[in-house]
Structures are given as structure tokens and as C-alpha cells.
C-alpha positions as a Python dict, from the first residue, in 0.01 Angstrom:
ca = {
    (1, 'M'): (0, 0, 0),
    (2, 'Q'): (262, 263, 105),
    (3, 'L'): (344, 230, -281),
    (4, 'V'): (19, 232, -409),
    (5, 'S'): (-68, 587, -226),
    (6, 'R'): (319, 710, -265),
    (7, 'E'): (414, 726, 40),
    (8, 'K'): (739, 578, 23),
    (9, 'A'): (912, 560, -339),
    (10, 'V'): (994, 176, -473),
    (11, 'S'): (1376, 218, -371),
    (12, 'E'): (1278, 271, -23),
    (13, 'L'): (1052, -45, -18),
    (14, 'C'): (1277, -239, -171),
    (15, 'R'): (1537, -187, 62),
    (16, 'A'): (1338, -188, 350),
    (17, 'H'): (1195, -510, 260),
    (18, 'K'): (1469, -686, 56),
    (19, 'L'): (1272, -702, -266),
    (20, 'N'): (1392, -679, -661),
    (21, 'P'): (1231, -362, -784),
    (22, 'N'): (1049, -529, -1082),
    (23, 'V'): (877, -797, -788),
    (24, 'L'): (735, -510, -630),
    (25, 'N'): (603, -351, -970),
    (26, 'R'): (472, -674, -1062),
    (27, 'W'): (299, -719, -729),
    (28, 'R'): (181, -321, -757),
    (29, 'K'): (29, -346, -1119),
    (30, 'E'): (-145, -708, -1008),
    (31, 'F'): (-314, -539, -713),
    (32, 'L'): (-410, -222, -901),
    (33, 'E'): (-607, -489, -1168),
    (34, 'Q'): (-766, -706, -922),
    (35, 'A'): (-826, -421, -678),
    (36, 'S'): (-1217, -355, -747),
    (37, 'S'): (-1250, -743, -754),
    (38, 'I'): (-1203, -751, -406),
    (39, 'F'): (-1466, -497, -311),
    (40, 'E'): (-1735, -657, -569),
    (41, 'R'): (-2055, -795, -409),
    (42, 'G'): (-2024, -1116, -602),
    (43, 'E'): (-2328, -1397, -566),
    (44, 'T'): (-2241, -1727, -435),
    (45, 'T'): (-2256, -2027, -635),
    (46, 'Q'): (-2469, -2300, -600),
    (47, 'G'): (-2221, -2536, -450),
    (48, 'E'): (-2090, -2265, -202),
    (49, 'Q'): (-2474, -2225, -108),
    (50, 'Q'): (-2491, -2549, -55),
    (51, 'R'): (-2126, -2599, 152),
    (52, 'I'): (-2265, -2317, 347),
    (53, 'A'): (-2603, -2516, 448),
    (54, 'E'): (-2398, -2818, 522),
    (55, 'L'): (-2173, -2643, 745),
    (56, 'E'): (-2455, -2432, 916),
    (57, 'R'): (-2644, -2807, 936),
    (58, 'L'): (-2308, -2955, 1119),
    (59, 'V'): (-2283, -2656, 1352),
    (60, 'G'): (-2640, -2668, 1453),
    (61, 'Q'): (-2573, -3079, 1559),
    (62, 'S'): (-2290, -2981, 1732),
    (63, 'T'): (-2439, -2705, 1947),
    (64, 'S'): (-2752, -2886, 2042),
    (65, 'A'): (-2565, -3203, 2130),
}
């Protein structure tokens, strides 16, 4: 976040964390390309819904026992 917000320079962060500047720049690029998807509210798939229901059932059984 310090790099994205320009709080610190690439060179400064690379020295502090012993990173290659190319690696840091690639991470920044990947983050910026995917950052919006982190905050999107996606629909859960049917498989995920079934798994959630199963886990909730198991939790209910273990708490009532």
C-alpha cells in the first residue's frame, strides 16, 4: 500500500524488504489490475451454497449435542 499510495519510493521499499524492483513493480501491477474485484460482491455458486448449508447443519448438530 505504501507503494500504491506513493508514500514510499520503489527503491526505498526494495531496500527495506530486500526485494528486486522488478518483482515489486509486477506485484503492484497485479494488485492494481485485480483490486476492484476484491471489493465486488459476487454471487456465490450453487456448490458454495450447498457447502455452506452443510457446514451450518454440522455446526447446528455439534452445538445441540
